[in-house]
C-alpha positions as CSV (number, residue, x, y, z in Angstrom):
1,X,69.6,89.8,79.1
2,X,72.8,90.6,76.3
3,X,76.0,89.2,77.4
4,X,79.6,90.1,76.5
5,X,82.9,88.3,77.0
6,X,85.1,89.3,79.5
7,X,88.6,88.6,81.0
8,X,87.6,87.8,84.4
9,X,89.8,87.0,87.8
10,X,88.3,84.0,88.6
11,X,90.3,85.2,92.6
12,X,94.2,86.3,93.3
13,X,97.5,84.3,92.4
14,X,98.9,83.3,89.2
15,X,97.5,83.7,85.5
16,X,95.6,80.1,86.1
17,X,93.1,82.4,87.8
18,X,92.5,84.7,84.4
19,X,88.9,83.0,82.3
20,X,87.4,84.3,79.8
21,X,83.8,84.6,80.7
22,X,80.4,86.1,79.6
23,X,79.0,88.9,81.6
24,X,76.2,91.3,81.1
25,X,76.5,93.9,78.7
26,X,76.7,97.1,80.4
27,X,73.6,99.5,79.4
28,X,74.9,103.4,79.3
29,X,73.2,106.0,81.4
30,X,73.0,109.9,81.2
31,X,76.2,111.6,80.1
32,X,77.9,107.7,78.6
33,X,78.6,106.3,75.9
34,X,79.9,102.3,75.3
35,X,82.4,101.3,73.7
36,X,82.9,98.2,71.4
37,X,86.0,97.2,72.6
38,X,88.8,95.9,70.3
39,X,91.5,96.5,72.3
40,X,92.9,97.2,75.4
41,X,96.5,97.7,77.1
42,X,97.9,96.0,79.8
43,X,99.4,97.0,82.9
44,X,101.4,96.0,85.7
45,X,99.0,97.4,87.9
46,X,96.8,94.6,86.1
47,X,99.9,92.1,87.0
48,X,98.6,93.5,91.0
49,X,95.5,93.2,90.6
50,X,95.7,89.9,89.5
51,X,97.8,89.1,92.5
52,X,95.0,90.1,94.4
53,X,97.7,93.7,96.0
54,X,95.4,96.3,93.9
55,X,91.9,96.0,93.9
56,X,89.3,98.0,91.9
57,X,88.7,101.5,92.9
58,X,84.5,101.9,93.7
59,X,82.6,102.1,91.0
60,X,84.4,100.1,88.6
61,X,83.9,96.3,87.9
62,X,86.1,94.3,90.9
63,X,87.0,91.2,88.6
64,X,87.4,92.5,84.8
65,X,90.8,94.0,84.5
66,X,92.3,96.7,82.0
67,X,93.0,100.2,83.5
68,X,92.6,101.1,79.0
69,X,90.8,100.9,75.9
70,X,90.5,101.5,72.3
71,X,87.1,101.1,70.2
72,X,83.8,102.3,68.3
73,X,81.4,103.6,70.2
74,X,78.3,101.3,69.8
75,X,75.6,103.0,72.0
76,X,75.3,106.8,73.9
77,X,73.3,107.4,76.8
78,X,70.7,110.3,76.9
79,X,72.2,113.8,76.8
80,X,75.8,112.7,75.2
81,X,76.6,115.4,72.4
82,X,79.9,115.4,71.6
83,X,79.5,111.2,70.6
84,X,77.4,109.8,68.2
85,X,77.6,105.5,67.0
86,X,80.8,104.7,65.1
87,X,83.0,107.2,66.0
88,X,86.6,105.5,67.1
89,X,87.3,106.4,70.7
90,X,90.0,105.7,73.7
91,X,91.0,106.4,77.3
92,X,90.8,105.5,80.7
93,X,88.8,103.3,82.7
94,X,89.7,102.3,86.5
95,X,88.8,98.6,85.3
96,X,86.7,96.7,82.8
97,X,88.8,97.6,80.1
98,X,89.6,94.5,79.0
99,X,86.0,93.0,78.3
100,X,84.3,93.3,75.2
101,X,82.5,97.2,75.7
102,X,82.9,99.5,78.3
103,X,80.7,102.6,79.5
104,X,82.7,105.4,80.3
105,X,81.5,109.9,80.4
106,X,81.8,110.9,77.9
107,X,84.3,113.5,78.7
108,X,86.7,110.6,79.1
109,X,86.6,109.8,76.3
110,X,89.5,110.7,73.5
111,X,89.5,110.5,69.4
112,X,91.5,107.3,68.0
113,X,94.2,110.1,65.4
114,X,93.1,108.8,61.9
115,X,96.1,106.7,61.3
116,X,96.6,105.1,64.6
117,X,94.8,101.4,64.5
118,X,92.5,100.6,67.2
119,X,95.9,98.0,68.6
120,X,98.3,101.3,68.8
121,X,96.0,103.3,70.1
122,X,95.4,101.1,73.1
123,X,99.2,101.9,73.9
124,X,97.9,105.6,74.6
125,X,95.6,106.0,77.1
126,X,97.6,104.9,80.8
127,X,101.2,105.8,79.2
128,X,100.8,109.2,77.9
129,X,98.6,110.6,80.0
130,X,100.5,109.5,83.2
131,X,103.5,111.0,81.7
132,X,102.2,113.7,80.8
133,X,100.9,114.6,83.6
134,X,103.8,113.6,85.6
135,X,105.7,115.8,83.3
136,X,103.3,118.8,83.2
137,X,101.1,119.0,85.8
138,X,103.2,117.1,89.7
139,X,106.9,118.0,88.1
140,X,105.6,121.3,86.3
141,X,108.8,120.9,83.9
142,X,109.5,123.8,81.5
143,X,111.6,124.0,78.0
144,X,115.4,123.7,79.4
145,X,115.4,121.9,82.3
146,X,116.3,118.5,83.0
147,X,114.2,115.1,84.2
148,X,115.4,111.8,85.1
149,X,113.0,108.9,84.4
150,X,113.6,105.9,85.5
151,X,112.8,102.3,83.6
152,X,112.4,104.4,79.9
153,X,111.8,101.2,78.6
154,X,108.5,100.5,79.7
155,X,104.7,102.5,77.8
156,X,105.2,105.3,80.2
157,X,108.8,105.7,80.0
158,X,108.3,105.9,75.7
159,X,105.6,107.5,76.0
160,X,107.5,110.1,78.1
161,X,110.5,111.0,76.2
162,X,108.6,111.6,73.7
163,X,106.9,114.4,75.5
164,X,110.0,115.5,76.4
165,X,111.1,116.8,73.2
166,X,107.9,117.9,72.6
167,X,108.1,120.2,75.5
168,X,111.6,121.0,75.2
169,X,113.1,119.4,78.6
170,X,116.6,117.8,78.1
171,X,115.5,113.6,79.2
172,X,117.9,111.3,81.1
173,X,117.1,108.0,81.0
174,X,118.1,104.7,83.4
175,X,117.4,100.6,82.2
176,X,119.0,97.7,82.7
177,X,118.8,97.1,78.9
178,X,121.7,98.7,76.5
179,X,119.8,97.9,74.0
180,X,116.4,99.4,75.6
181,X,118.8,102.0,76.0
182,X,119.9,102.5,72.2
183,X,116.3,102.4,70.8
184,X,115.4,105.6,73.2
185,X,117.7,107.7,71.6
186,X,115.7,108.7,68.0
187,X,112.2,108.9,70.3
188,X,114.6,111.7,71.7
189,X,115.9,110.4,75.1
190,X,119.5,112.5,75.1
191,X,121.3,111.1,77.8
192,X,121.4,107.6,78.0
193,X,121.8,105.6,81.8
194,X,122.9,101.5,82.4
195,X,121.8,101.2,85.8
196,X,123.5,97.1,84.7
197,X,126.9,99.5,84.9
198,X,126.8,101.1,88.0
199,X,124.3,102.7,90.3
200,X,122.4,105.8,88.1
201,X,123.7,108.4,90.8
202,X,126.9,108.1,89.5
203,X,127.0,107.7,86.4
204,X,124.6,111.0,85.9
205,X,126.4,113.3,84.0
206,X,125.1,116.4,85.7
207,X,121.8,116.9,88.1
208,X,118.1,117.0,87.3
209,X,115.7,119.0,88.3
210,X,113.1,116.7,88.2
211,X,112.9,112.5,89.2
212,X,110.2,110.8,87.2
213,X,110.2,107.6,89.8
214,X,108.6,104.3,89.7
215,X,111.6,102.3,91.3
216,X,110.6,103.1,95.0
217,X,111.8,103.3,98.1
218,X,115.7,101.7,98.0
219,X,116.1,104.9,95.0
220,X,114.6,107.6,97.0
221,X,118.0,108.4,98.4
222,X,119.6,108.4,95.5
223,X,116.1,110.4,93.8
224,X,116.6,113.6,96.3
225,X,120.2,113.4,96.0
226,X,120.5,114.0,92.4
227,X,118.2,116.5,91.9
228,X,119.2,120.3,92.4
229,X,117.9,122.5,94.7
230,X,114.2,122.9,94.5
231,X,114.2,120.0,92.5
232,X,110.7,117.6,92.5
233,X,110.5,114.1,93.4
234,X,107.7,112.3,91.2
235,X,106.8,109.1,92.5
236,X,104.9,106.3,90.2
237,X,105.5,103.3,91.8
238,X,107.5,101.2,93.2
239,X,108.6,98.4,91.7
240,X,111.9,97.9,93.9
241,X,109.6,97.7,97.2
242,X,107.8,101.3,99.0
243,X,109.7,100.7,101.7
244,X,113.7,102.0,102.8
245,X,115.6,104.1,105.7
246,X,116.7,107.5,104.3
247,X,118.1,111.3,105.7
248,X,115.3,113.4,104.1
249,X,117.4,116.4,105.9
250,X,118.2,116.8,102.1
251,X,115.0,117.5,101.3
252,X,114.6,120.4,103.9
253,X,118.5,122.1,103.1
254,X,117.2,121.9,98.8
255,X,113.5,122.6,99.4
256,X,113.0,119.6,97.4
257,X,108.8,118.3,96.8
258,X,108.6,114.5,96.7
259,X,105.5,114.0,95.7
260,X,103.4,110.7,94.6
261,X,100.3,110.1,92.4
262,X,98.2,107.6,90.7
263,X,96.1,107.6,88.2
264,X,93.6,104.5,88.4
265,X,92.4,105.9,92.0
266,X,91.4,109.2,90.6
267,X,87.7,110.6,90.4
268,X,85.5,111.8,87.1
269,X,85.9,115.3,88.0
270,X,89.9,114.7,87.9
271,X,90.1,112.3,85.0
272,X,87.9,114.7,82.9
273,X,90.5,117.7,83.0
274,X,93.4,115.9,82.3
275,X,91.8,113.9,79.6
276,X,90.6,118.3,78.0
277,X,94.2,119.2,78.4
278,X,95.7,116.4,76.8
279,X,93.4,116.1,74.2
280,X,94.2,119.9,73.3
281,X,97.6,119.9,73.4
282,X,98.9,116.6,72.7
283,X,96.8,114.4,70.9
284,X,97.1,116.8,67.7
285,X,100.6,115.8,68.0
286,X,99.7,112.3,66.7
287,X,100.1,113.7,63.4
288,X,101.3,112.0,60.9
289,X,101.9,115.1,58.3
290,X,101.3,119.8,59.2
291,X,104.5,119.5,61.2
292,X,107.6,119.7,61.6
293,X,108.5,118.4,64.3
294,X,108.6,114.0,65.0
295,X,105.2,112.9,66.0
296,X,103.9,111.3,69.0
297,X,104.0,107.1,68.4
298,X,102.9,104.8,70.7
299,X,105.3,102.4,71.2
300,X,103.7,98.5,70.7
301,X,105.7,95.4,72.1
302,X,103.7,92.7,70.9
303,X,99.9,92.2,70.7
304,X,98.6,89.1,71.4
305,X,94.8,88.4,71.1
306,X,92.7,88.4,74.5
307,X,93.2,84.7,75.1
308,X,96.4,84.8,75.5
309,X,96.4,87.2,78.4
310,X,98.6,84.6,80.4
311,X,101.0,84.5,78.1
312,X,101.5,88.5,77.9
313,X,101.3,88.9,82.3
314,X,104.1,86.2,81.8
315,X,106.1,88.4,79.3
316,X,105.7,92.0,81.4
317,X,107.0,89.6,84.4
318,X,110.0,89.5,83.0
319,X,110.6,92.9,82.6
320,X,111.8,92.1,78.5
321,X,109.2,94.2,76.9
322,X,110.5,97.9,74.9
323,X,106.5,100.2,75.3
324,X,103.4,98.8,75.4
325,X,101.8,95.1,75.4
326,X,98.4,94.9,74.0
327,X,95.6,92.8,74.0
328,X,92.9,92.3,71.0
329,X,89.7,90.5,70.4
Protein backbone atom coordinates (compact mmCIF):
# COMPACT_ATOMS: atom_id res chain seq x y z
CA UNK A 1 0.00 0.00 0.00
CA UNK A 2 1.34 3.41 -0.98
CA UNK A 3 1.53 5.83 1.93
CA UNK A 4 1.70 9.60 2.39
CA UNK A 5 2.23 11.99 5.27
CA UNK A 6 -0.71 13.75 6.88
CA UNK A 7 -1.42 15.90 9.89
CA UNK A 8 -3.54 13.90 12.33
CA UNK A 9 -5.33 14.83 15.52
CA UNK A 10 -4.63 11.99 17.94
CA UNK A 11 -7.45 13.12 20.22
CA UNK A 12 -9.25 16.22 21.39
CA UNK A 13 -7.25 18.80 23.29
CA UNK A 14 -4.35 21.23 23.12
CA UNK A 15 -1.74 21.45 20.37
CA UNK A 16 0.02 18.35 21.71
CA UNK A 17 -2.63 16.22 19.97
CA UNK A 18 -1.24 17.34 16.59
CA UNK A 19 0.99 14.74 14.91
CA UNK A 20 2.29 13.95 11.44
CA UNK A 21 1.71 10.32 10.55
CA UNK A 22 1.80 8.01 7.55
CA UNK A 23 -1.64 7.22 6.11
CA UNK A 24 -2.76 5.48 2.91
CA UNK A 25 -2.54 7.53 -0.27
CA UNK A 26 -6.09 8.07 -1.60
CA UNK A 27 -7.05 6.83 -5.07
CA UNK A 28 -9.39 8.94 -7.25
CA UNK A 29 -12.67 7.36 -8.29
CA UNK A 30 -14.74 8.24 -11.35
CA UNK A 31 -15.14 12.00 -11.71
CA UNK A 32 -12.43 12.72 -9.14
CA UNK A 33 -8.88 14.05 -9.25
CA UNK A 34 -6.02 13.55 -6.82
CA UNK A 35 -4.08 16.65 -5.87
CA UNK A 36 -0.57 16.60 -4.49
CA UNK A 37 -0.97 19.26 -1.84
CA UNK A 38 1.76 21.88 -1.63
CA UNK A 39 0.07 24.13 0.91
CA UNK A 40 -3.08 24.42 2.99
CA UNK A 41 -4.72 27.36 4.75
CA UNK A 42 -5.45 27.30 8.47
CA UNK A 43 -8.98 28.13 9.63
CA UNK A 44 -10.69 28.49 12.99
CA UNK A 45 -12.67 25.38 12.18
CA UNK A 46 -9.37 23.47 12.40
CA UNK A 47 -8.86 24.80 15.93
CA UNK A 48 -12.41 23.88 16.91
CA UNK A 49 -11.96 20.38 15.49
CA UNK A 50 -8.72 19.96 17.45
CA UNK A 51 -10.61 20.76 20.64
CA UNK A 52 -13.29 18.21 19.78
CA UNK A 53 -16.02 20.69 18.94
CA UNK A 54 -16.33 20.56 15.14
CA UNK A 55 -16.11 17.05 13.64
CA UNK A 56 -15.61 16.52 9.93
CA UNK A 57 -18.79 15.92 7.88
CA UNK A 58 -19.62 12.41 6.75
CA UNK A 59 -17.40 11.20 3.93
CA UNK A 60 -14.31 13.24 4.87
CA UNK A 61 -11.28 12.15 6.96
CA UNK A 62 -12.11 12.27 10.65
CA UNK A 63 -8.63 12.87 12.04
CA UNK A 64 -6.97 14.86 9.22
CA UNK A 65 -7.75 18.61 9.42
CA UNK A 66 -7.64 21.16 6.64
CA UNK A 67 -10.52 22.82 4.76
CA UNK A 68 -8.59 24.20 1.79
CA UNK A 69 -5.62 23.24 -0.35
CA UNK A 70 -3.47 24.24 -3.29
CA UNK A 71 -1.35 21.83 -5.27
CA UNK A 72 -0.82 19.93 -8.51
CA UNK A 73 -2.99 17.18 -9.96
CA UNK A 74 -1.11 13.90 -10.21
CA UNK A 75 -3.91 11.44 -11.04
CA UNK A 76 -7.41 11.58 -12.53
CA UNK A 77 -10.32 9.18 -12.24
CA UNK A 78 -12.38 7.70 -15.02
CA UNK A 79 -14.42 10.19 -17.02
CA UNK A 80 -12.55 13.31 -15.89
CA UNK A 81 -12.38 15.83 -18.73
CA UNK A 82 -11.70 19.19 -17.07
CA UNK A 83 -8.23 18.46 -15.71
CA UNK A 84 -5.08 16.52 -16.44
CA UNK A 85 -1.95 15.63 -14.52
CA UNK A 86 0.26 18.66 -13.95
CA UNK A 87 -2.55 21.22 -13.62
CA UNK A 88 -2.27 23.55 -10.63
CA UNK A 89 -5.51 23.71 -8.68
CA UNK A 90 -6.97 24.91 -5.39
CA UNK A 91 -10.22 24.34 -3.59
CA UNK A 92 -12.32 23.55 -0.54
CA UNK A 93 -12.70 20.22 1.20
CA UNK A 94 -14.70 19.03 4.20
CA UNK A 95 -11.46 17.82 5.78
CA UNK A 96 -8.16 16.22 4.85
CA UNK A 97 -6.52 19.29 3.29
CA UNK A 98 -3.46 19.00 5.53
CA UNK A 99 -2.22 15.82 3.89
CA UNK A 100 0.29 15.33 1.10
CA UNK A 101 -2.59 14.42 -1.22
CA UNK A 102 -6.33 14.89 -1.32
CA UNK A 103 -9.03 13.53 -3.63
CA UNK A 104 -11.78 15.91 -4.79
CA UNK A 105 -14.52 15.96 -7.39
CA UNK A 106 -13.34 17.59 -10.61
CA UNK A 107 -16.12 20.21 -10.40
CA UNK A 108 -14.88 21.45 -7.03
CA UNK A 109 -11.33 22.29 -8.09
CA UNK A 110 -10.37 25.75 -9.35
CA UNK A 111 -7.36 26.78 -11.45
CA UNK A 112 -4.59 28.62 -9.63
CA UNK A 113 -3.95 32.04 -11.22
CA UNK A 114 -0.69 31.75 -13.12
CA UNK A 115 1.25 34.42 -11.24
CA UNK A 116 0.51 33.06 -7.75
CA UNK A 117 2.61 30.64 -5.77
CA UNK A 118 0.80 27.61 -4.41
CA UNK A 119 1.31 28.94 -0.87
CA UNK A 120 -0.47 32.16 -1.81
CA UNK A 121 -3.21 30.24 -3.62
CA UNK A 122 -3.89 28.19 -0.48
CA UNK A 123 -5.13 31.41 1.16
CA UNK A 124 -7.89 31.92 -1.43
CA UNK A 125 -10.56 29.17 -1.28
CA UNK A 126 -12.06 29.37 2.20
CA UNK A 127 -11.73 33.14 2.66
CA UNK A 128 -12.83 34.28 -0.77
CA UNK A 129 -15.53 31.69 -1.42
CA UNK A 130 -17.03 32.31 2.03
CA UNK A 131 -16.93 36.08 1.53
CA UNK A 132 -18.32 35.85 -2.02
CA UNK A 133 -21.16 33.58 -0.96
CA UNK A 134 -22.00 35.79 2.04
CA UNK A 135 -21.95 39.08 0.13
CA UNK A 136 -23.54 38.02 -3.15
CA UNK A 137 -25.73 35.00 -2.45
CA UNK A 138 -26.76 35.44 1.20
CA UNK A 139 -26.77 39.23 1.69
CA UNK A 140 -27.67 39.92 -1.97
CA UNK A 141 -25.70 43.16 -1.93
CA UNK A 142 -25.78 45.42 -4.96
CA UNK A 143 -23.71 48.38 -6.10
CA UNK A 144 -24.04 51.40 -3.83
CA UNK A 145 -25.20 49.54 -0.71
CA UNK A 146 -23.33 49.51 2.61
CA UNK A 147 -22.15 46.44 4.48
CA UNK A 148 -20.68 46.08 7.97
CA UNK A 149 -17.90 43.47 8.18
CA UNK A 150 -16.94 42.28 11.66
CA UNK A 151 -13.37 41.12 12.47
CA UNK A 152 -12.37 42.68 9.18
CA UNK A 153 -8.67 41.86 9.64
CA UNK A 154 -9.36 38.12 9.38
CA UNK A 155 -8.93 36.03 6.25
CA UNK A 156 -12.62 36.31 5.37
CA UNK A 157 -12.59 40.00 6.28
CA UNK A 158 -9.64 40.92 4.06
CA UNK A 159 -11.28 38.97 1.22
CA UNK A 160 -14.67 40.60 1.77
CA UNK A 161 -13.25 44.13 1.71
CA UNK A 162 -11.67 43.48 -1.68
CA UNK A 163 -14.82 41.88 -3.05
CA UNK A 164 -16.82 44.92 -1.92
CA UNK A 165 -14.51 47.11 -3.99
CA UNK A 166 -15.07 44.79 -6.95
CA UNK A 167 -18.86 44.87 -6.47
CA UNK A 168 -19.12 48.60 -5.86
CA UNK A 169 -20.35 48.02 -2.30
CA UNK A 170 -19.29 50.39 0.51
CA UNK A 171 -17.28 48.43 3.08
CA UNK A 172 -17.40 49.30 6.78
CA UNK A 173 -15.21 47.19 9.04
CA UNK A 174 -14.68 46.56 12.74
CA UNK A 175 -11.53 45.48 14.52
CA UNK A 176 -9.97 45.82 17.93
CA UNK A 177 -6.70 46.75 16.21
CA UNK A 178 -6.23 50.25 14.79
CA UNK A 179 -3.16 48.99 12.94
CA UNK A 180 -5.16 46.35 11.08
CA UNK A 181 -7.78 48.92 10.10
CA UNK A 182 -5.11 51.18 8.60
CA UNK A 183 -3.73 48.28 6.57
CA UNK A 184 -7.19 47.56 5.16
CA UNK A 185 -7.71 51.00 3.60
CA UNK A 186 -5.62 50.22 0.48
CA UNK A 187 -7.68 47.04 0.03
CA UNK A 188 -10.93 49.00 -0.11
CA UNK A 189 -12.11 49.66 3.46
CA UNK A 190 -14.07 52.92 3.41
CA UNK A 191 -15.09 53.27 7.05
CA UNK A 192 -13.07 51.87 9.95
CA UNK A 193 -14.45 51.20 13.43
CA UNK A 194 -11.98 50.53 16.24
CA UNK A 195 -14.00 48.54 18.78
CA UNK A 196 -11.29 48.97 21.41
CA UNK A 197 -12.59 52.55 21.65
CA UNK A 198 -16.23 51.63 22.18
CA UNK A 199 -19.21 49.69 20.80
CA UNK A 200 -19.47 49.59 17.02
CA UNK A 201 -23.11 50.64 17.20
CA UNK A 202 -22.11 53.99 18.69
CA UNK A 203 -19.36 54.65 16.13
CA UNK A 204 -21.18 53.72 12.94
CA UNK A 205 -21.74 56.80 10.75
CA UNK A 206 -25.01 55.55 9.19
CA UNK A 207 -27.13 52.38 9.02
CA UNK A 208 -26.07 49.55 6.74
CA UNK A 209 -27.90 47.30 4.30
CA UNK A 210 -26.20 44.15 5.55
CA UNK A 211 -23.97 42.84 8.32
CA UNK A 212 -21.55 39.95 7.83
CA UNK A 213 -21.07 38.66 11.36
CA UNK A 214 -18.56 36.32 12.97
CA UNK A 215 -19.04 37.59 16.53
CA UNK A 216 -22.22 35.70 17.36
CA UNK A 217 -24.85 35.99 20.05
CA UNK A 218 -23.55 38.90 22.16
CA UNK A 219 -23.50 41.13 19.05
CA UNK A 220 -26.99 40.21 17.84
CA UNK A 221 -28.94 43.14 19.31
CA UNK A 222 -26.47 45.73 18.02
CA UNK A 223 -26.27 44.04 14.62
CA UNK A 224 -30.03 44.24 14.24
CA UNK A 225 -30.09 47.84 15.45
CA UNK A 226 -27.67 49.12 12.79
CA UNK A 227 -29.53 47.57 9.86
CA UNK A 228 -31.74 49.60 7.58
CA UNK A 229 -35.30 48.39 6.99
CA UNK A 230 -35.19 45.16 4.98
CA UNK A 231 -31.56 44.72 5.98
CA UNK A 232 -29.84 41.33 6.04
CA UNK A 233 -27.75 39.81 8.85
CA UNK A 234 -25.54 36.96 7.66
CA UNK A 235 -24.06 34.90 10.50
CA UNK A 236 -20.81 33.10 9.67
CA UNK A 237 -19.59 32.30 13.18
CA UNK A 238 -19.72 33.13 16.87
CA UNK A 239 -16.33 34.15 18.23
CA UNK A 240 -18.00 35.76 21.25
CA UNK A 241 -20.41 32.91 21.89
CA UNK A 242 -23.53 31.39 20.39
CA UNK A 243 -26.11 32.42 22.99
CA UNK A 244 -27.79 35.70 23.84
CA UNK A 245 -31.07 37.39 24.72
CA UNK A 246 -32.50 39.97 22.35
CA UNK A 247 -35.77 41.70 21.55
CA UNK A 248 -36.76 40.40 18.12
CA UNK A 249 -39.46 43.01 17.65
CA UNK A 250 -37.11 45.00 15.43
CA UNK A 251 -36.94 42.03 13.05
CA UNK A 252 -40.68 42.30 12.43
CA UNK A 253 -40.92 46.08 12.39
CA UNK A 254 -38.06 46.52 9.92
CA UNK A 255 -38.66 43.28 8.00
CA UNK A 256 -35.10 42.12 8.64
CA UNK A 257 -33.58 38.81 7.55
CA UNK A 258 -31.25 36.66 9.64
CA UNK A 259 -29.36 34.08 7.58
CA UNK A 260 -26.98 31.45 8.92
CA UNK A 261 -24.48 29.79 6.64
CA UNK A 262 -21.55 27.35 6.78
CA UNK A 263 -19.29 26.17 3.99
CA UNK A 264 -17.93 22.94 5.45
CA UNK A 265 -21.17 21.01 5.69
CA UNK A 266 -22.28 21.65 2.11
CA UNK A 267 -22.73 18.77 -0.28
CA UNK A 268 -21.14 18.44 -3.69
CA UNK A 269 -24.43 19.55 -5.23
CA UNK A 270 -24.16 22.80 -3.24
CA UNK A 271 -20.43 23.37 -3.65
CA UNK A 272 -20.12 22.80 -7.38
CA UNK A 273 -22.40 25.68 -8.52
CA UNK A 274 -20.70 28.06 -6.07
CA UNK A 275 -17.26 27.08 -7.36
CA UNK A 276 -18.45 27.53 -10.96
CA UNK A 277 -19.88 30.98 -10.25
CA UNK A 278 -16.77 32.10 -8.35
CA UNK A 279 -14.48 30.80 -11.11
CA UNK A 280 -16.40 32.73 -13.75
CA UNK A 281 -17.18 35.93 -11.84
CA UNK A 282 -14.29 36.46 -9.43
CA UNK A 283 -11.22 34.43 -10.35
CA UNK A 284 -10.33 36.64 -13.36
CA UNK A 285 -10.00 39.57 -10.94
CA UNK A 286 -6.85 37.97 -9.49
CA UNK A 287 -5.08 38.80 -12.77
CA UNK A 288 -2.16 41.22 -12.55
CA UNK A 289 -2.74 42.90 -15.91
CA UNK A 290 -5.36 43.55 -18.55
CA UNK A 291 -7.70 45.57 -16.36
CA UNK A 292 -7.83 49.07 -14.93
CA UNK A 293 -9.25 47.71 -11.67
CA UNK A 294 -6.98 46.75 -8.79
CA UNK A 295 -6.47 42.97 -8.74
CA UNK A 296 -7.66 40.81 -5.88
CA UNK A 297 -4.86 39.50 -3.69
CA UNK A 298 -4.76 36.72 -1.10
CA UNK A 299 -3.58 38.31 2.15
CA UNK A 300 -1.09 35.99 3.86
CA UNK A 301 0.16 36.83 7.35
CA UNK A 302 2.71 34.01 7.65
CA UNK A 303 3.65 30.72 6.03
CA UNK A 304 4.69 27.87 8.34
CA UNK A 305 6.13 24.44 7.61
CA UNK A 306 3.50 21.78 8.23
CA UNK A 307 5.59 20.47 11.14
CA UNK A 308 5.00 23.81 12.91
CA UNK A 309 1.22 23.59 12.80
CA UNK A 310 1.00 23.82 16.59
CA UNK A 311 2.77 27.18 16.50
CA UNK A 312 0.33 28.40 13.85
CA UNK A 313 -2.62 27.29 16.01
CA UNK A 314 -1.22 29.27 18.94
CA UNK A 315 -0.80 32.38 16.79
CA UNK A 316 -4.37 32.19 15.52
CA UNK A 317 -5.68 31.69 19.06
CA UNK A 318 -4.00 34.95 20.09
CA UNK A 319 -5.97 36.85 17.39
CA UNK A 320 -2.83 38.65 16.27
CA UNK A 321 -2.94 37.72 12.60
CA UNK A 322 -3.82 39.87 9.60
CA UNK A 323 -5.28 37.74 6.81
CA UNK A 324 -4.44 34.08 6.49
CA UNK A 325 -1.98 31.61 7.99
CA UNK A 326 -0.73 29.02 5.51
CA UNK A 327 1.02 25.68 6.08
CA UNK A 328 3.26 24.13 3.45
CA UNK A 329 4.92 20.76 3.02
